[in-house]
Backbone as CSV, one residue per row, in Angstrom:
resi,resn,N_x,N_y,N_z,CA_x,CA_y,CA_z,C_x,C_y,C_z
1,MET,204.706,134.879,134.424,204.157,133.827,133.612,202.921,133.227,134.295
2,ASN,202.985,132.960,135.580,201.856,132.395,136.284,200.717,133.389,136.358
3,HIS,201.037,134.653,136.360,200.026,135.691,136.406,199.107,135.571,135.142
4,CYS,199.672,135.277,133.990,198.899,135.171,132.729,197.959,133.956,132.790
5,ARG,198.416,132.865,133.398,197.626,131.665,133.510,196.415,131.868,134.394
6,SER,196.517,132.730,135.391,195.441,132.962,136.305,194.363,133.877,135.651
7,LEU,194.773,134.649,134.656,193.846,135.500,133.988,193.043,134.779,132.889
8,ALA,193.544,133.694,132.400,192.939,132.972,131.282,191.478,132.597,131.534
9,PRO,191.127,132.002,132.696,189.711,131.664,132.927,188.828,132.923,132.980
10,ALA,189.314,133.986,133.555,188.519,135.206,133.652,188.294,135.802,132.245
11,LEU,189.325,135.816,131.421,189.180,136.338,130.068,188.246,135.460,129.212
12,ALA,188.323,134.170,129.418,187.437,133.263,128.701,185.979,133.509,129.073
13,ALA,185.720,133.754,130.361,184.322,134.039,130.808,183.834,135.344,130.207
14,ILE,184.662,136.342,130.173,184.277,137.620,129.579,183.969,137.461,128.120
15,PHE,184.818,136.695,127.406,184.602,136.488,125.971,183.288,135.790,125.725
16,VAL,182.970,134.762,126.510,181.704,134.012,126.347,180.526,134.937,126.596
17,VAL,180.568,135.734,127.636,179.469,136.659,127.906,179.309,137.704,126.784
18,ALA,180.401,138.162,126.221,180.324,139.135,125.164,179.753,138.552,123.868
19,CYS,179.798,137.249,123.700,179.326,136.632,122.466,177.840,136.257,122.521
20,VAL,177.178,136.487,123.627,175.758,136.139,123.736,174.980,137.023,122.719
21,SER,174.105,136.388,121.935,173.398,137.142,120.930,171.980,137.507,121.384
22,VAL,171.381,138.427,120.688,170.040,138.880,120.960,169.115,137.960,120.176
23,PRO,167.981,137.496,120.756,167.073,136.582,120.051,166.561,137.285,118.783
24,PRO,166.283,136.512,117.710,165.782,137.113,116.472,164.424,137.796,116.742
25,GLY,164.239,138.919,116.050,162.956,139.630,116.158,162.851,140.605,117.324
26,SER,163.822,140.535,118.240,163.756,141.521,119.350,164.699,142.680,119.052
27,VAL,164.341,143.811,119.608,165.125,145.016,119.368,166.003,145.246,120.597
28,PRO,167.307,145.311,120.365,168.213,145.588,121.501,167.935,146.940,122.103
29,PRO,168.189,147.135,123.392,167.965,148.443,123.979,168.807,149.499,123.288
30,GLY,168.112,150.620,123.009,168.788,151.744,122.357,168.795,151.662,120.854
31,ALA,168.315,150.552,120.263,168.305,150.454,118.795,167.165,151.262,118.245
32,GLN,167.406,151.888,117.108,166.385,152.718,116.483,165.717,151.881,115.374
33,PRO,164.421,152.047,115.172,163.800,151.375,114.050,164.496,151.739,112.750
34,GLY,164.617,150.745,111.877,165.293,150.997,110.604,166.768,150.732,110.637
35,THR,167.327,150.480,111.828,168.749,150.201,111.929,168.913,148.674,112.037
36,PRO,170.064,148.125,111.678,170.251,146.698,111.820,169.985,146.248,113.244
37,GLY,169.256,145.139,113.372,168.886,144.641,114.682,167.503,145.083,115.129
38,ALA,166.922,146.043,114.427,165.583,146.524,114.797,164.545,145.659,114.047
39,ALA,163.422,145.387,114.694,162.363,144.588,114.079,161.684,145.451,112.990
40,GLU,161.350,144.791,111.875,160.666,145.484,110.798,159.182,145.619,111.147
41,PRO,158.551,146.784,110.924,157.128,146.897,111.175,156.375,146.071,110.118
42,PRO,155.196,145.515,110.462,154.431,144.748,109.498,153.951,145.657,108.357
43,LYS,153.803,145.041,107.162,153.300,145.774,105.987,151.824,146.027,106.175
44,PRO,151.302,147.123,105.599,149.840,147.304,105.608,149.205,146.170,104.836
45,GLN,147.973,145.829,105.163,147.264,144.710,104.560,146.283,145.219,103.517
46,ALA,146.144,144.462,102.427,145.148,144.716,101.394,144.235,143.493,101.364
47,PRO,142.998,143.664,100.862,142.123,142.495,100.805,142.653,141.401,99.895
48,PRO,142.472,140.142,100.278,142.969,139.036,99.471,142.161,138.859,98.177
49,THR,142.739,138.155,97.219,142.069,137.851,95.962,140.975,136.814,96.197
50,THR,139.823,137.087,95.640,138.691,136.138,95.683,138.210,135.786,94.285
51,SER,138.848,136.336,93.284,138.428,136.104,91.876,138.651,134.672,91.479
52,PRO,137.757,134.045,90.734,137.976,132.678,90.225,139.040,132.628,89.152
53,ASN,139.384,133.796,88.524,140.438,133.900,87.526,141.357,135.066,87.889
54,PRO,142.184,134.860,88.967,143.043,135.951,89.368,144.091,136.254,88.290
55,PRO,144.520,137.512,88.205,145.538,137.860,87.181,146.872,137.242,87.538
56,ALA,147.587,136.784,86.538,148.929,136.232,86.746,149.705,136.434,85.471
57,LYS,150.988,136.711,85.560,151.810,136.945,84.393,152.324,135.643,83.794
58,ILE,152.027,134.523,84.455,152.341,133.234,83.852,151.099,132.385,83.774
59,ASN,151.147,131.332,82.972,149.997,130.453,82.778,149.816,129.561,83.986
60,LEU,148.740,129.734,84.715,148.494,128.886,85.877,147.320,127.928,85.597
61,GLN,146.930,127.783,84.356,145.868,126.880,83.975,146.224,125.469,84.437
62,GLY,145.258,124.789,85.036,145.468,123.468,85.539,145.814,123.429,87.026
63,PHE,146.170,124.568,87.597,146.391,124.628,89.073,145.089,124.842,89.771
64,PRO,144.945,124.336,90.996,143.685,124.507,91.737,143.447,126.003,92.068
65,LEU,142.191,126.361,92.173,141.828,127.767,92.444,142.536,128.325,93.671
66,PRO,142.589,127.627,94.820,143.296,128.206,95.987,144.771,128.548,95.651
67,TYR,145.465,127.695,94.908,146.821,127.956,94.541,146.916,129.208,93.650
68,ARG,146.072,129.316,92.690,146.063,130.497,91.798,145.779,131.788,92.567
69,GLN,144.813,131.751,93.517,144.515,132.925,94.306,145.699,133.243,95.209
70,GLY,146.295,132.253,95.819,147.476,132.502,96.635,148.645,133.068,95.825
71,TYR,148.844,132.557,94.622,149.923,133.032,93.743,149.675,134.508,93.429
72,ALA,148.449,134.890,93.093,148.125,136.258,92.756,148.351,137.192,93.978
73,ASP,147.943,136.721,95.180,148.158,137.504,96.391,149.649,137.659,96.716
74,GLY,150.385,136.563,96.595,151.839,136.609,96.856,152.544,137.556,95.910
75,CYS,152.222,137.495,94.648,152.806,138.363,93.640,152.456,139.813,93.932
76,ALA,151.236,140.066,94.278,150.781,141.431,94.561,151.415,142.000,95.854
77,SER,152.009,141.121,96.665,152.539,141.532,97.987,153.983,142.013,97.894
78,ILE,154.614,142.081,96.735,155.997,142.466,96.693,156.167,143.993,96.828
79,GLY,155.105,144.737,96.734,155.175,146.178,96.906,155.119,146.528,98.386
80,ALA,154.616,147.757,98.678,154.555,148.260,100.035,153.396,147.650,100.812
81,VAL,152.406,147.099,100.115,151.191,146.579,100.793,151.182,145.063,100.650
82,GLU,150.968,144.358,101.738,150.901,142.892,101.674,149.460,142.497,101.458
83,GLN,149.282,141.595,100.492,147.977,141.071,100.161,147.987,139.603,100.540
84,LYS,147.254,139.254,101.588,147.263,137.895,102.080,146.014,137.615,102.938
85,ASP,145.416,136.454,102.752,144.354,136.001,103.620,145.004,135.174,104.724
86,ALA,145.227,135.806,105.874,146.002,135.142,106.960,145.386,133.825,107.426
87,VAL,144.061,133.736,107.476,143.384,132.532,107.927,143.626,131.410,106.895
88,ARG,143.447,131.728,105.619,143.713,130.728,104.591,145.182,130.341,104.542
89,PHE,146.074,131.322,104.732,147.492,131.063,104.671,147.903,130.019,105.733
90,LYS,147.235,130.072,106.906,147.574,129.146,107.973,146.897,127.795,107.747
91,SER,145.690,127.757,107.156,144.952,126.517,107.116,144.900,125.826,105.742
92,ASP,145.180,126.545,104.671,145.060,126.002,103.308,146.429,125.876,102.656
93,GLY,146.910,124.667,102.595,148.263,124.398,102.050,148.404,124.870,100.578
94,GLN,147.355,124.674,99.781,147.462,125.139,98.391,147.556,126.660,98.258
95,TYR,146.749,127.387,99.064,146.837,128.827,99.075,148.209,129.296,99.533
96,ARG,148.702,128.704,100.620,149.998,129.047,101.193,151.125,128.802,100.231
97,THR,151.118,127.618,99.541,152.151,127.333,98.572,152.091,128.258,97.387
98,GLY,150.870,128.543,96.925,150.714,129.515,95.812,151.197,130.910,96.209
99,TRP,150.917,131.347,97.417,151.343,132.656,97.902,152.847,132.721,97.945
100,MET,153.485,131.713,98.531,154.961,131.711,98.606,155.606,131.639,97.266
101,ASP,155.062,130.824,96.336,155.595,130.738,94.991,155.453,132.089,94.263
102,GLY,154.256,132.687,94.350,154.011,133.936,93.645,154.892,135.052,94.190
103,ASN,155.056,135.085,95.476,155.893,136.129,96.133,157.351,135.962,95.716
104,ALA,157.843,134.723,95.756,159.250,134.489,95.426,159.537,134.767,93.937
105,LEU,158.669,134.276,93.084,158.925,134.439,91.634,158.758,135.886,91.180
106,CYS,157.820,136.599,91.750,157.607,137.967,91.337,158.722,138.931,91.895
107,LYS,159.357,138.551,92.991,160.485,139.327,93.515,161.647,139.263,92.556
108,LYS,161.798,138.143,91.849,162.929,137.960,90.960,162.831,138.835,89.714
109,ARG,161.622,139.290,89.376,161.423,140.084,88.173,161.832,141.539,88.345
């Protein structure tokens, strides 16, 4: 009986070490791309929309131009090629919001 009590701390330490997780986005040693835990490669990039009247399947009349352009780019990004102006995405809140809205809504279709 005392033998089991002396093993408890050692087993607890082993359990804690075994539960340590791998940081998100890193690939564990030996993991193959495309398997769970492997980082996804970035999508190829397409030029962003610069049209003052970007195509959209919904009425975006009344929204600012950066939002409409971001929406069109986000919607166009649901395929194999990502369409995004990375500089504008980081610095222009209207473009970023439009891109995220367009991407999310077009994925649902």
